[in-house]
Steps between C-alpha positions, in 0.01 A plus 500: 500500500796730539529745217136470387327832457134555565322583174315831480177316413524311829556827686199658327288200596614525861426874520156467341405215731635682807308815407179303452546322834547833678200651319286200596604524863431873507164456326396236751602702804451869423272495194150648498261338747194509272398208281717510184419380148708197401333389180354670195269359232528538125287815521759659731279498809618361832377145563673412826592681820731397783682646802849648470659185638375306198651754260832479686501121498417493129796731434728277707374191316557666164853595610576138591370373165689764302812414699463131419457576130806727504716250687396216268580701188829615653601142577410388148699790350800422719509134391448571130809408301381697198550876552194581285280286721642664811435848360145406403430367846649810665289732284196293590594509867537876517197568283261266675607607847467871421173475303338270756607732781357801316165330438478385864606847613223662295250256646619571854496878450149484358386289794669706769364823352148358491459522122169325432479584128792407273312578179719796421740520206829527691485174703373310198778641281760410762367145533485458122860617469604265779321215321687571177832513688425169671414342164824625343702383799334160496602456136858595587492273803362210297790536255747495787336197661489316167872563446571397860295181462672393176793377698673806636346453847623271776527128429181300545646185660 
């Protein structure tokens, strides 16, 4: 392990997950005490309400899942013998971690601010843009995984 540097994608994953864990803890402890919207229907109207502790726990759960995705992609990129596969996996790691964190952050901000109607152009435009970014990153990630799976990954004994 001596001499191995931590990749910037792994650092970005760690910082995003740490920030989401702190935000979840703060939301659960010092967030608004009123019932907060936690789900919105296709029409943009709030469909579910919960206390602040639920919003905080959902943020913490999302942070754990995003962290697991980031760690898994980082491990796959580190073991890839093909540099192109490693780069594809790193791009996918950074992109998915950041985009997922932004979408969860928008959801949490909307919930904590009591937004009960999301049928406004800005949130929909942001979510559409995030969806396109996720689609592009998934294509890039699929290429990296395909190259990794073709035999550049660890041995399958």
